All heavy atoms as an XYZ file, in Angstrom:
941
protein
N       9.375      3.649     24.389
C       8.985      2.286     24.137
C       9.260      1.950     22.665
O       8.832      2.676     21.782
C       7.494      2.111     24.451
C       6.924      0.823     23.908
S       5.123      0.789     23.964
C       4.887      0.076     25.549
N       9.961      0.848     22.359
C      10.238      0.495     20.965
C       8.982      0.014     20.249
O       8.060     -0.512     20.866
C      11.271     -0.626     21.075
C      11.102     -1.175     22.449
C      10.583     -0.059     23.305
N       8.950      0.250     18.950
C       7.819     -0.226     18.142
C       7.862     -1.740     18.037
O       8.925     -2.343     18.059
C       7.894      0.388     16.747
C       7.745      1.904     16.681
C       7.985      2.396     15.270
C       6.385      2.326     17.146
N       6.692     -2.345     17.898
C       6.597     -3.800     17.826
C       6.527     -4.262     16.363
O       5.514     -4.770     15.915
C       5.388     -4.294     18.606
O       4.209     -3.711     18.075
N       7.628     -4.053     15.612
C       7.649     -4.463     14.209
C       7.590     -5.969     14.091
O       8.310     -6.697     14.781
C       8.927     -3.974     13.518
C       8.937     -2.498     13.233
C       9.812     -1.663     13.894
C       8.067     -1.956     12.301
C       9.829     -0.312     13.635
C       8.081     -0.600     12.029
C       8.957      0.212     12.708
N       6.741     -6.447     13.206
C       6.649     -7.875     12.913
C       7.286     -8.189     11.574
O       7.625     -9.332     11.301
C       5.182     -8.315     12.910
C       4.507     -8.275     14.253
C       3.075     -8.657     14.117
C       2.737     -9.737     15.107
N       1.366    -10.216     14.920
N       7.396     -7.193     10.707
C       7.963     -7.397      9.380
C       7.386     -6.424      8.383
O       6.740     -5.450      8.750
N       7.607     -6.721      7.121
C       7.047     -5.922      6.035
C       5.777     -6.618      5.567
O       5.794     -7.814      5.263
C       8.042     -5.753      4.885
C       9.270     -4.946      5.363
C       7.382     -5.074      3.685
C      10.356     -4.814      4.338
N       4.669     -5.874      5.529
C       3.397     -6.420      5.054
C       3.366     -6.405      3.524
O       3.070     -7.400      2.897
C       2.234     -5.638      5.619
C       0.893     -6.209      5.184
O       0.504     -7.253      5.761
O       0.264     -5.638      4.265
N       3.652     -5.235      2.949
C       3.654     -5.141      1.493
C       4.525     -3.991      1.008
O       4.865     -3.091      1.757
C       2.226     -5.004      0.935
C       1.522     -3.735      1.301
N       0.698     -3.630      2.391
C       1.513     -2.513      0.711
C       0.198     -2.403      2.461
N       0.703     -1.709      1.454
N       4.864     -4.082     -0.268
C       5.565     -3.026     -0.983
C       4.601     -2.557     -2.061
O       4.102     -3.369     -2.838
C       6.869     -3.552     -1.600
C       7.792     -4.071     -0.484
C       7.540     -2.486     -2.451
C       8.971     -4.865     -0.978
N       4.295     -1.259     -2.076
C       3.278     -0.734     -2.986
C       3.888      0.008     -4.164
O       4.767      0.856     -3.987
C       2.323      0.198     -2.230
N       3.378     -0.329     -5.338
C       3.775      0.332     -6.586
C       2.512      0.976     -7.166
O       1.480      0.288     -7.309
C       4.359     -0.684     -7.587
C       5.632     -1.292     -7.019
C       4.611     -0.020     -8.937
C       6.188     -2.417     -7.888
N       2.587      2.251     -7.483
C       1.463      2.922     -8.131
C       1.554      2.643     -9.629
O       2.631      2.748    -10.221
C       1.482      4.456     -7.877
C       0.359      5.137     -8.626
C       1.391      4.751     -6.398
N       0.413      2.254    -10.205
C       0.353      1.936    -11.636
C      -0.811      2.666    -12.276
O      -1.830      2.933    -11.614
C       0.237      0.423    -11.893
C       1.440     -0.318    -11.328
C      -1.053     -0.157    -11.319
N      -0.703      2.977    -13.528
C      -1.799      3.598    -14.254
C      -2.822      2.549    -14.680
O      -4.027      2.808    -14.710
C      -1.279      4.337    -15.486
C      -2.286      5.164    -16.270
C      -2.949      6.208    -15.386
C      -1.615      5.817    -17.449
N      -2.354      1.314    -14.969
C      -3.224      0.256    -15.476
C      -2.812     -1.065    -14.826
O      -1.742     -1.597    -15.125
C      -3.096      0.199    -16.999
C      -3.997     -0.824    -17.642
O      -4.135     -1.943    -17.114
O      -4.567     -0.505    -18.697
N      -3.661     -1.596    -13.974
C      -3.352     -2.842    -13.265
C      -3.160     -4.010    -14.227
O      -2.220     -4.791    -14.068
C      -4.454     -3.175    -12.243
O      -4.494     -2.131    -11.273
C      -4.204     -4.500    -11.551
N      -4.020     -4.137    -15.216
C      -3.896     -5.259    -16.152
C      -2.565     -5.236    -16.890
O      -1.927     -6.262    -17.108
C      -5.062     -5.299    -17.139
C      -6.321     -5.893    -16.548
C      -6.097     -7.289    -15.936
O      -5.475     -8.164    -16.579
O      -6.563     -7.501    -14.805
N      -2.123     -4.044    -17.268
C      -0.824     -3.919    -17.933
C       0.303     -4.322    -16.970
O       1.227     -5.055    -17.335
C      -0.609     -2.490    -18.425
C       0.708     -2.296    -19.141
C       0.898     -0.865    -19.611
O      -0.094     -0.263    -20.090
O       2.029     -0.364    -19.507
N       0.222     -3.860    -15.734
C       1.246     -4.206    -14.731
C       1.247     -5.709    -14.446
O       2.299     -6.311    -14.211
C       1.005     -3.417    -13.444
N       0.066     -6.347    -14.481
C      -0.034     -7.779    -14.218
C       0.673     -8.595    -15.308
O       1.166     -9.690    -15.043
C      -1.495     -8.196    -14.138
C      -2.220     -7.557    -12.978
S      -2.057     -8.478    -11.492
C      -3.430     -9.570    -11.705
N       0.738     -8.057    -16.512
C       1.461     -8.782    -17.586
C       2.929     -8.947    -17.212
O       3.546     -9.936    -17.587
C       1.275     -8.068    -18.918
C      -0.114     -8.296    -19.499
C      -0.204     -7.857    -20.953
N      -0.391     -6.426    -21.131
C      -1.567     -5.805    -20.996
N      -2.638     -6.470    -20.684
N      -1.648     -4.517    -21.182
N       3.474     -8.002    -16.469
C       4.857     -8.149    -15.991
C       4.912     -8.996    -14.721
O       5.549    -10.051    -14.699
C       5.472     -6.777    -15.716
C       6.819     -6.796    -14.973
C       7.895     -7.460    -15.833
C       7.230     -5.400    -14.570
N       4.237     -8.544    -13.669
C       4.400     -9.156    -12.342
C       3.782    -10.550    -12.241
O       4.372    -11.444    -11.634
C       3.820     -8.238    -11.260
C       4.545     -6.949    -11.196
C       4.123     -5.731    -11.671
C       5.860     -6.734    -10.692
N       5.092     -4.782    -11.485
C       6.174     -5.360    -10.867
C       6.824     -7.558    -10.094
C       7.388     -4.805    -10.471
C       8.025     -6.998     -9.699
C       8.302     -5.647     -9.890
N       2.633    -10.770    -12.822
C       1.971    -12.094    -12.751
C       2.425    -12.993    -13.894
O       2.858    -14.119    -13.675
C       0.464    -11.910    -12.808
C      -0.341    -13.202    -12.752
C      -1.793    -12.986    -13.145
N      -1.880    -12.445    -14.498
C      -2.878    -11.698    -14.946
N      -3.897    -11.387    -14.160
N      -2.892    -11.232    -16.184
N       2.333    -12.474    -15.130
C       2.552    -13.319    -16.298
C       4.017    -13.602    -16.586
O       4.380    -14.727    -16.904
C       1.879    -12.692    -17.523
C       0.386    -12.493    -17.346
O      -0.200    -13.107    -16.432
O      -0.198    -11.689    -18.107
N       4.881    -12.601    -16.487
C       6.302    -12.802    -16.825
C       7.137    -13.213    -15.627
O       7.991    -14.075    -15.725
C       6.871    -11.536    -17.470
C       6.206    -11.291    -18.837
C       6.769    -10.124    -19.580
N       8.128    -10.415    -19.994
C       9.037     -9.468    -20.225
N       8.708     -8.201    -20.088
N      10.254     -9.788    -20.592
N       6.901    -12.583    -14.475
C       7.694    -12.889    -13.276
C       7.105    -14.068    -12.523
O       7.824    -14.812    -11.861
C       7.855    -11.629    -12.398
C       8.660    -10.585    -13.172
C       8.500    -11.960    -11.056
C       8.815     -9.256    -12.496
N       5.797    -14.256    -12.618
C       5.158    -15.428    -12.028
C       4.617    -15.273    -10.628
O       4.373    -16.265     -9.941
N       4.386    -14.031    -10.176
C       3.830    -13.846     -8.842
C       2.339    -14.163     -8.865
O       1.597    -13.612     -9.678
C       4.029    -12.404     -8.362
C       5.469    -11.920     -8.216
C       5.476    -10.462     -7.731
C       6.263    -12.801     -7.297
N       1.869    -15.026     -7.963
C       0.439    -15.342     -7.941
C      -0.355    -14.205     -7.291
O       0.097    -13.551     -6.364
C       0.366    -16.605     -7.085
C       1.616    -16.615     -6.269
C       2.649    -15.859     -7.049
N      -1.572    -14.002     -7.801
C      -2.455    -12.969     -7.265
C      -3.057    -13.481     -5.965
O      -3.609    -14.574     -5.903
C      -3.588    -12.609     -8.262
C      -4.561    -11.617     -7.646
C      -2.990    -12.054     -9.543
N      -2.922    -12.681     -4.906
C      -3.499    -13.009     -3.598
C      -4.938    -12.505     -3.531
O      -5.841    -13.231     -3.160
C      -2.634    -12.405     -2.495
C      -3.105    -12.667     -1.104
C      -3.205    -13.946     -0.606
C      -3.452    -11.616     -0.287
C      -3.654    -14.185      0.689
C      -3.894    -11.827      1.007
C      -3.993    -13.121      1.482
N      -5.157    -11.226     -3.887
C      -6.510    -10.680     -4.000
C      -6.451     -9.367     -4.759
O      -5.405     -8.745     -4.882
C      -7.196    -10.491     -2.638
C      -6.772     -9.268     -1.877
C      -7.465     -8.077     -2.002
C      -5.680     -9.305     -1.024
C      -7.071     -6.939     -1.300
C      -5.294     -8.187     -0.316
C      -5.983     -6.996     -0.465
N      -7.607     -8.958     -5.284
C      -7.732     -7.693     -5.984
C      -9.111     -7.127     -5.682
O     -10.113     -7.818     -5.863
C      -7.557     -7.891     -7.496
O      -7.573     -6.654     -8.166
N      -9.153     -5.877     -5.215
C     -10.426     -5.253     -4.878
C     -10.268     -3.744     -4.783
O      -9.211     -3.258     -4.387
C     -10.939     -5.796     -3.541
N     -11.329     -3.015     -5.129
C     -11.283     -1.575     -4.902
C     -11.413     -1.285     -3.405
O     -11.989     -2.075     -2.668
C     -12.491     -1.043     -5.667
C     -13.397     -2.208     -5.829
C     -12.554     -3.450     -5.774
N     -10.845     -0.157     -2.983
C     -11.032      0.269     -1.591
C     -12.496      0.651     -1.414
O     -13.213      0.850     -2.403
C     -10.080      1.447     -1.216
C      -8.637      1.024     -1.303
C     -10.337      2.659     -2.079
N     -12.992      0.756     -0.170
C     -14.428      0.987      0.058
C     -15.045      2.145     -0.730
O     -16.172      2.039     -1.186
C     -14.504      1.217      1.560
C     -13.412      0.373      2.103
C     -12.284      0.516      1.084
N     -14.333      3.242     -0.932
C     -14.937      4.356     -1.679
C     -14.705      4.226     -3.190
O     -15.070      5.113     -3.955
C     -14.433      5.708     -1.174
C     -12.954      5.925     -1.434
O     -12.280      5.121     -2.091
N     -12.428      7.013     -0.919
N     -14.099      3.128     -3.596
C     -13.842      2.792     -5.003
C     -13.015      3.826     -5.738
O     -13.137      3.988     -6.954
C     -15.154      2.482     -5.726
C     -15.851      1.279     -5.138
C     -16.976      0.714     -5.977
O     -17.202      1.215     -7.098
O     -17.608     -0.231     -5.503
N     -12.136      4.512     -5.037
C     -11.257      5.490     -5.684
C      -9.933      4.864     -6.115
O      -9.220      5.442     -6.932
C     -10.995      6.666     -4.749
O     -10.288      6.231     -3.606
N      -9.607      3.688     -5.568
C      -8.342      3.017     -5.844
C      -8.590      1.522     -5.943
O      -9.353      0.959     -5.167
C      -7.313      3.301     -4.721
C      -6.033      2.505     -4.910
C      -6.992      4.772     -4.638
N      -7.929      0.869     -6.906
C      -7.951     -0.581     -7.013
C      -6.649     -1.102     -6.419
O      -5.570     -0.649     -6.825
C      -8.060     -1.030     -8.462
C      -7.959     -2.531     -8.730
C      -9.128     -3.274     -8.086
C      -7.892     -2.802    -10.232
N      -6.734     -2.001     -5.438
C      -5.556     -2.616     -4.825
C      -5.485     -4.068     -5.265
O      -6.449     -4.824     -5.105
C      -5.638     -2.556     -3.299
C      -5.742     -1.163     -2.680
C      -5.849     -1.275     -1.176
C      -4.554     -0.302     -3.083
N      -4.353     -4.456     -5.810
C      -4.128     -5.844     -6.222
C      -2.863     -6.328     -5.522
O      -1.806     -5.720     -5.664
C      -3.976     -5.958     -7.745
O      -5.178     -5.462     -8.350
C      -3.742     -7.391     -8.173
N      -3.010     -7.398     -4.730
C      -1.878     -7.936     -3.985
C      -1.407     -9.219     -4.658
O      -2.203    -10.117     -4.928
C      -2.281     -8.237     -2.529
C      -2.386     -7.016     -1.692
N      -1.612     -6.812     -0.572
C      -3.163     -5.915     -1.796
C      -1.915     -5.661     -0.024
N      -2.862     -5.094     -0.752
N      -0.100     -9.287     -4.889
C       0.538    -10.483     -5.432
C       1.487    -11.024     -4.370
O       2.149    -10.250     -3.679
C       1.287    -10.155     -6.724
C       0.382     -9.626     -7.832
C       0.568     -8.136     -8.010
C       0.677    -10.339     -9.126
N       1.571    -12.333     -4.274
C       2.380    -12.959     -3.231
C       3.840    -13.065     -3.655
O       4.158    -13.514     -4.754
C       1.852    -14.359     -2.918
O       2.684    -14.985     -1.971
N       4.728    -12.641     -2.751
C       6.173    -12.820     -2.925
C       6.694    -13.665     -1.779
O       7.782    -13.444     -1.263
C       6.880    -11.463     -2.963
C       6.484    -10.592     -4.125
S       7.526     -9.107     -4.328
C       7.337     -8.274     -2.761
N       5.906    -14.612     -1.305
C       6.288    -15.428     -0.163
C       5.774    -14.789      1.120
O       4.582    -14.762      1.352
N       6.675    -14.243      1.923
C       6.256    -13.648      3.194
C       5.944    -12.150      3.093
O       5.656    -11.504      4.082
C       7.302    -13.891      4.283
C       8.625    -13.246      3.953
O       8.897    -12.883      2.816
N       9.480    -13.094      4.943
N       6.022    -11.599      1.882
C       5.717    -10.179      1.632
C       4.830    -10.119      0.389
O       4.960    -10.950     -0.503
C       7.013     -9.369      1.407
C       6.723     -7.948      1.003
C       7.909     -9.396      2.633
N       3.976     -9.130      0.340
C       3.131     -8.965     -0.836
C       3.552     -7.734     -1.647
O       4.040     -6.756     -1.073
C       1.669     -8.814     -0.427
C       1.124    -10.060      0.226
C      -0.266     -9.851      0.770
O      -1.031     -9.046      0.270
N      -0.594    -10.598      1.805
N       3.386     -7.828     -2.941
C       3.544     -6.685     -3.828
C       2.146     -6.140     -4.065
O       1.247     -6.876     -4.471
C       4.182     -7.098     -5.154
C       4.327     -5.976     -6.169
C       5.347     -4.933     -5.680
C       4.744     -6.548     -7.520
N       1.933     -4.871     -3.766
C       0.624     -4.239     -3.930
C       0.677     -3.303     -5.132
O       1.473     -2.369     -5.154
C       0.247     -3.451     -2.680
C      -1.103     -2.781     -2.745
C      -1.322     -1.863     -1.552
O      -0.649     -0.849     -1.427
N      -2.272     -2.221     -0.704
N      -0.168     -3.567     -6.104
C      -0.341     -2.660     -7.238
C      -1.482     -1.719     -6.885
O      -2.563     -2.168     -6.499
C      -0.662     -3.429     -8.521
C       0.338     -4.513     -8.915
C      -0.136     -5.241    -10.166
C       1.733     -3.935     -9.112
N      -1.254     -0.424     -6.983
C      -2.219      0.586     -6.589
C      -2.595      1.399     -7.822
O      -1.761      2.118     -8.361
C      -1.646      1.527     -5.492
C      -2.685      2.536     -5.047
C      -1.096      0.732     -4.319
N      -3.838      1.273     -8.273
C      -4.297      1.996     -9.455
C      -5.373      2.995     -9.062
O      -6.424      2.606     -8.545
C      -4.866      1.037    -10.490
C      -5.425      1.748    -11.711
C      -6.136      0.827    -12.673
O      -5.928     -0.367    -12.680
N      -7.005      1.397    -13.492
N      -5.147      4.304     -9.311
C      -6.213      5.273     -9.045
C      -7.342      5.062    -10.055
O      -7.102      4.837    -11.246
C      -5.529      6.625     -9.250
C      -4.350      6.338    -10.124
C      -3.941      4.922     -9.840
N      -8.595      5.091     -9.574
C      -9.752      4.836    -10.419
C     -10.560      6.080    -10.744
O     -11.370      6.062    -11.655
C     -10.671      3.800     -9.747
C     -10.082      2.413     -9.515
C     -11.072      1.559     -8.743
C      -9.702      1.757    -10.833
N     -10.375      7.143     -9.985
C     -11.181      8.340    -10.167
C     -10.362      9.486    -10.723
O      -9.139      9.496    -10.636
C     -11.829      8.772     -8.826
O     -10.787      9.020     -7.872
C     -12.774      7.714     -8.304
N     -11.075     10.437    -11.301
C     -10.478     11.680    -11.803
C     -11.145     12.827    -11.063
O     -12.366     12.835    -10.973
C     -10.751     11.851    -13.299
C      -9.872     11.045    -14.190
C      -8.474     11.625    -14.381
O      -8.230     12.782    -13.965
O      -7.639     10.914    -14.919
N     -10.447     13.763    -10.551
C      -9.004     13.717    -10.319
C      -8.702     12.831     -9.111
O      -9.586     12.535     -8.304
C      -8.641     15.167    -10.022
C      -9.881     15.738     -9.388
C     -11.047     15.016    -10.041
N      -7.469     12.431     -9.009
C      -7.000     11.647     -7.859
C      -5.543     12.017     -7.594
O      -4.774     12.158     -8.537
C      -7.123     10.149     -8.132
C      -6.974      9.313     -6.906
N      -5.754      9.067     -6.330
C      -7.886      8.691     -6.132
C      -5.917      8.327     -5.251
N      -7.213      8.085     -5.108
N      -5.144     12.183     -6.312
C      -3.762     12.539     -5.997
C      -2.736     11.566     -6.589
O      -1.626     11.969     -6.947
C      -3.709     12.522     -4.473
C      -5.119     12.679     -4.021
C      -5.976     12.090     -5.104
N      -3.097     10.295     -6.723
C      -2.137      9.333     -7.289
C      -1.945      9.526     -8.787
O      -0.902      9.168     -9.337
C      -2.560      7.900     -6.971
C      -2.401      7.512     -5.505
C      -2.929      6.091     -5.276
C      -0.966      7.632     -5.033
N      -2.927     10.109     -9.464
C      -2.734     10.441    -10.889
C      -1.668     11.530    -11.010
O      -0.805     11.481    -11.874
C      -4.037     10.868    -11.528
C      -4.995      9.709    -11.705
C      -6.121     10.051    -12.652
N      -7.102      8.988    -12.667
C      -7.042      7.898    -13.417
N      -6.014      7.719    -14.217
N      -7.989      6.992    -13.370
N      -1.725     12.518    -10.120
C      -0.682     13.559    -10.091
C       0.663     12.936     -9.742
O       1.684     13.305    -10.317
C      -1.034     14.632     -9.058
O      -2.238     15.246     -9.377
N       0.659     11.994     -8.809
C       1.891     11.309     -8.420
C       2.512     10.619     -9.639
O       3.714     10.701     -9.857
C       1.598     10.295     -7.311
C       2.817      9.687     -6.710
C       3.468     10.072     -5.584
C       3.553      8.556     -7.219
N       4.549      9.267     -5.367
C       4.623      8.327     -6.355
C       3.401      7.731     -8.318
C       5.550      7.310     -6.555
C       4.325      6.715     -8.530
C       5.379      6.512     -7.661
N       1.685      9.905    -10.424
C       2.170      9.223    -11.629
C       2.770     10.223    -12.614
O       3.849      9.974    -13.167
C       1.025      8.453    -12.297
C       0.614      7.162    -11.617
C      -0.786      6.735    -12.064
C       1.622      6.066    -11.885
N       2.102     11.352    -12.817
C       2.613     12.385    -13.728
C       3.913     12.970    -13.215
O       4.888     13.132    -13.965
C       1.579     13.483    -13.923
C       0.366     13.041    -14.699
C      -0.722     14.106    -14.733
O      -0.441     15.297    -14.426
O      -1.872     13.743    -15.044
N       3.965     13.314    -11.940
C       5.156     13.942    -11.355
C       6.355     13.020    -11.275
O       7.494     13.480    -11.223
C       4.837     14.489     -9.961
C       3.854     15.619     -9.980
O       3.684     16.284    -10.987
N       3.172     15.831     -8.870
N       6.113     11.697    -11.243
C       7.203     10.739    -11.109
C       7.493      9.977    -12.393
O       8.239      9.001    -12.385
C       6.890      9.757     -9.967
C       6.992     10.443     -8.626
O       8.075     10.681     -8.116
N       5.841     10.803     -8.070
N       6.911     10.409    -13.497
C       7.212      9.802    -14.780
C       6.603      8.427    -14.987
O       7.128      7.627    -15.756
N       5.530      8.111    -14.298
C       4.867      6.827    -14.474
C       4.942      5.966    -13.237
O       5.222      6.447    -12.130
N       4.708      4.680    -13.430
C       4.641      3.731    -12.328
C       5.927      3.709    -11.508
O       7.016      3.918    -12.050
C       4.391      2.324    -12.875
O       3.171      2.258    -13.545
N       5.778      3.423    -10.216
C       6.961      3.323     -9.381
C       6.625      3.070     -7.929
O       5.459      3.060     -7.516
N       7.671      2.869     -7.127
C       7.532      2.606     -5.696
C       6.829      3.766     -5.018
O       7.228      4.924     -5.164
C       8.905      2.392     -5.068
C       8.940      2.171     -3.566
C       8.245      0.885     -3.186
C      10.368      2.186     -3.062
N       5.785      3.449     -4.265
C       5.033      4.485     -3.552
C       5.269      4.397     -2.052
O       5.521      5.402     -1.409
C       3.531      4.341     -3.860
C       2.713      5.426     -3.264
N       2.005      5.276     -2.078
C       2.494      6.687     -3.666
C       1.380      6.387     -1.805
N       1.647      7.272     -2.751
N       5.183      3.179     -1.471
C       5.430      3.048     -0.036
C       5.753      1.605      0.330
O       5.505      0.682     -0.434
C       4.237      3.555      0.800
C       2.984      2.745      0.656
N       2.021      3.028     -0.274
C       2.530      1.649      1.334
C       1.018      2.172     -0.166
N       1.311      1.309      0.808
N       6.320      1.467      1.511
C       6.550      0.164      2.120
C       5.713      0.136      3.386
O       5.766      1.062      4.188
C       8.032     -0.050      2.464
C       8.867     -0.004      1.178
C       8.240     -1.372      3.206
C      10.369     -0.032      1.420
N       4.911     -0.910      3.551
C       4.019     -1.023      4.704
C       4.616     -1.984      5.717
O       4.845     -3.152      5.403
C       2.646     -1.508      4.254
S       1.493     -1.741      5.617
N       4.851     -1.504      6.926
C       5.375     -2.328      8.001
C       4.221     -2.917      8.798
O       3.253     -2.220      9.107
C       6.259     -1.505      8.949
C       7.481     -0.966      8.270
C       7.515      0.333      7.811
C       8.597     -1.769      8.111
C       8.650      0.837      7.184
C       9.734     -1.283      7.490
C       9.759      0.021      7.023
N       4.335     -4.168      9.166
C       3.345     -4.787     10.037
C       3.822     -4.632     11.477
O       4.993     -4.858     11.783
C       3.206     -6.283      9.713
C       2.160     -6.965     10.554
C       2.014     -8.445     10.226
O       2.700     -8.944      9.320
O       1.192     -9.099     10.900
N       2.916     -4.196     12.331
C       3.231     -4.028     13.756
C       2.230     -4.835     14.584
O       1.147     -5.157     14.118
C       3.207     -2.538     14.182
C       4.295     -1.744     13.478
C       1.843     -1.910     13.938
N       2.609     -5.137     15.815
C       1.747     -5.926     16.685
C       0.497     -5.190     17.145
O      -0.583     -5.739     17.138
N       0.632     -3.938     17.497
C      -0.484     -3.149     18.020
C      -0.404     -1.774     17.371
O       0.417     -0.943     17.751
C      -0.383     -3.041     19.542
C      -1.501     -2.262     20.174
O      -2.130     -1.422     19.491
O      -1.748     -2.476     21.378
N      -1.251     -1.536     16.388
C      -1.140     -0.297     15.617
C      -1.440      0.940     16.454
O      -0.817      1.975     16.290
C      -1.978     -0.333     14.332
C      -1.541      0.800     13.382
C      -3.460     -0.277     14.630
C      -1.999      0.665     11.979
N      -2.394      0.845     17.390
C      -2.689      2.018     18.227
C      -1.490      2.385     19.108
O      -1.120      3.546     19.194
C      -3.940      1.778     19.084
C      -5.245      1.876     18.314
C      -5.662      0.553     17.658
O      -4.951     -0.475     17.837
O      -6.673      0.548     16.948
N      -0.868      1.397     19.735
C       0.301      1.654     20.576
C       1.467      2.138     19.720
O       2.212      3.039     20.112
C       0.686      0.410     21.363
N       1.618      1.540     18.551
C       2.700      1.963     17.657
C       2.489      3.387     17.181
O       3.437      4.165     17.075
C       2.787      1.021     16.447
O       3.150     -0.276     16.858
N       1.238      3.742     16.925
C       0.902      5.103     16.515
C       1.354      6.088     17.597
O       2.037      7.066     17.321
C      -0.620      5.195     16.311
C      -1.120      6.588     16.036
C      -1.160      7.081     14.749
C      -1.566      7.398     17.069
C      -1.638      8.364     14.490
C      -2.041      8.676     16.813
C      -2.077      9.151     15.520
N       0.976      5.807     18.839
C       1.351      6.692     19.939
C       2.863      6.777     20.088
O       3.436      7.856     20.219
C       0.716      6.228     21.238
C      -0.786      6.414     21.262
C      -1.425      5.874     22.524
O      -0.713      5.667     23.521
O      -2.651      5.657     22.497
N       3.541      5.639     20.064
C       4.998      5.618     20.224
C       5.674      6.371     19.096
O       6.528      7.225     19.334
C       5.517      4.161     20.251
O       4.949      3.503     21.370
C       7.029      4.112     20.344
N       5.290      6.067     17.872
C       5.942      6.671     16.719
C       5.778      8.173     16.703
O       6.750      8.910     16.534
C       5.378      6.062     15.423
C       6.024      6.537     14.127
C       7.508      6.166     14.104
C       5.315      5.941     12.946
N       4.570      8.651     16.910
C       4.333     10.074     16.757
C       4.611     10.888     18.010
O       5.034     12.028     17.917
C       2.931     10.309     16.209
C       2.776      9.668     14.851
C       1.927      8.613     14.669
C       3.562     10.088     13.798
C       1.814      7.997     13.428
C       3.458      9.478     12.547
C       2.596      8.428     12.368
N       4.437     10.321     19.176
C       4.753     11.069     20.392
C       6.252     11.073     20.662
O       6.808     12.073     21.077
C       3.986     10.494     21.578
C       2.499     10.792     21.492
C       1.720     10.186     22.657
O       2.332      9.655     23.599
O       0.476     10.259     22.595
N       6.908      9.939     20.432
C       8.325      9.831     20.754
C       9.249     10.414     19.697
O      10.362     10.829     19.999
C       8.713      8.374     21.007
C       8.053      7.787     22.248
O       7.387      8.546     22.990
O       8.206      6.579     22.463
N       8.818     10.432     18.433
C       9.713     10.884     17.356
C       9.399     12.268     16.830
O      10.236     12.876     16.184
C       9.666      9.905     16.167
O       8.356      9.976     15.574
C      10.015      8.491     16.580
N       8.170     12.718     17.038
C       7.780     14.002     16.479
C       7.312     13.896     15.029
O       6.905     14.891     14.443
N       7.354     12.697     14.441
C       6.816     12.515     13.087
C       5.306     12.679     13.125
O       4.672     12.452     14.143
C       7.166     11.115     12.566
C       8.645     10.806     12.368
C       8.838      9.335     12.044
C       9.214     11.681     11.259
N       4.734     13.077     12.025
C       3.290     13.260     11.953
C       2.712     12.447     10.801
O       3.300     12.380      9.724
C       2.943     14.738     11.714
C       3.334     15.607     12.886
C       2.406     15.347     14.085
N       2.946     15.882     15.303
C       3.337     15.157     16.352
N       3.256     13.852     16.339
N       3.810     15.716     17.439
N       1.551     11.835     11.006
C       0.925     11.067      9.923
C       0.392     11.978      8.825
O       0.019     13.118      9.088
C      -0.217     10.340     10.630
C      -0.563     11.215     11.780
C       0.732     11.838     12.222
N       0.362     11.462      7.588
C      -0.234     12.234      6.498
C      -1.716     11.934      6.369
O      -2.426     12.643      5.669
C       0.479     11.924      5.186
O       0.373     10.560      4.860
N      -2.181     10.858      7.026
C      -3.599     10.499      7.059
C      -3.915      9.965      8.442
O      -3.044      9.475      9.135
C      -3.908      9.385      6.055
C      -3.954      9.833      4.620
C      -4.342      8.712      3.697
N      -5.685      8.205      3.997
C      -6.204      7.153      3.406
N      -5.521      6.494      2.520
N      -7.418      6.749      3.717
N      -5.173     10.019      8.806
C      -5.598      9.464     10.089
C      -5.577      7.942     10.019
O      -5.632      7.356      8.935
C      -7.005      9.948     10.413
N      -5.513      7.330     11.163
C      -5.628      5.888     11.262
C      -6.970      5.497     10.633
O      -7.998      6.094     10.926
C      -5.592      5.472     12.739
C      -5.588      3.999     13.064
C      -4.332      3.319     12.519
C      -5.660      3.795     14.562
N      -6.946      4.532      9.721
C      -8.171      4.179      9.004
C      -8.246      2.677      8.735
O      -7.255      1.967      8.904
C      -8.261      4.950      7.684
C      -7.166      4.620      6.709
N      -5.897      5.133      6.800
C      -7.160      3.789      5.654
C      -5.156      4.651      5.823
N      -5.894      3.818      5.122
N      -9.394      2.234      8.318
C      -9.611      0.816      7.996
C      -8.951      0.526      6.656
O      -9.249      1.152      5.658
C     -11.091      0.492      7.935
C     -11.379     -0.973      7.785
C     -10.833     -1.789      8.966
O     -11.080     -1.461     10.116
N     -10.095     -2.837      8.660
N      -8.035     -0.442      6.657
C      -7.392     -0.876      5.425
C      -8.067     -2.111      4.869
O      -9.219     -2.421      5.199
N      -7.360     -2.837      4.035
C      -7.916     -4.042      3.413
C      -7.802     -5.243      4.344
O      -6.994     -5.260      5.261
C      -7.203     -4.346      2.087
O      -5.811     -4.506      2.345
C      -7.423     -3.242      1.079
N      -8.605     -6.236      4.073
C      -8.590     -7.517      4.795
C      -8.704     -7.365      6.303
O      -8.086     -8.103      7.072
C      -7.331     -8.315      4.434
C      -7.165     -8.681      2.956
C      -5.868     -9.412      2.725
C      -8.355     -9.521      2.479
N      -9.452     -6.359      6.755
C      -9.681     -6.148      8.184
C      -8.526     -5.509      8.930
O      -8.584     -5.369     10.143
N      -7.488     -5.103      8.225
C      -6.343     -4.472      8.883
C      -6.532     -2.955      8.944
O      -7.147     -2.361      8.065
C      -5.066     -4.769      8.077
C      -4.724     -6.229      7.985
C      -3.498     -6.429      7.126
C      -3.158     -7.899      6.968
N      -2.001     -8.082      6.099
N      -5.988     -2.339      9.989
C      -5.982     -0.878     10.093
C      -4.686     -0.399      9.442
O      -3.681     -1.094      9.437
C      -6.065     -0.450     11.551
C      -7.406     -0.755     12.175
C      -7.494     -0.230     13.575
C      -8.845     -0.569     14.183
N      -8.907     -0.167     15.584
N      -4.733      0.833      8.942
C      -3.581      1.386      8.221
C      -3.335      2.830      8.642
O      -4.248      3.524      9.092
C      -3.821      1.301      6.727
N      -2.104      3.256      8.450
C      -1.686      4.613      8.795
C      -0.569      5.010      7.867
O       0.374      4.253      7.636
C      -1.201      4.626     10.253
C      -0.660      5.925     10.786
C      -1.793      6.936     10.929
C      -0.015      5.699     12.147
N      -0.667      6.202      7.291
C       0.410      6.745      6.439
C       1.108      7.857      7.173
O       0.484      8.690      7.767
C      -0.156      7.268      5.121
C      -0.582      6.197      4.172
C      -1.867      5.699      4.211
C       0.316      5.659      3.280
C      -2.267      4.693      3.337
C      -0.070      4.675      2.395
C      -1.373      4.187      2.427
């Protein structure tokens, strides 16, 4: 069964400092802020900027230690972390993707931002 892709939800960039990154993306490039909030356990700050039909997500680790801090060190600083695809039915897509392809998730299906479920 083919996946029910609807499009790209967001493109995520890991940053060490959201305010510093906003000086580029919001202030110089002109992307408006859609929302900014820490994830429920407050280990990461997510800031979404609108690019029309896709959002740019700035991801800042807030805790020490945090795997994204290691990611920043290993990758020489801020950079592309992931692209999030929007699908019609995440549970069905999960089954199709992992049963049909043999790929395995790096995290369990979990509650994301704005009431959306997420899977890595």
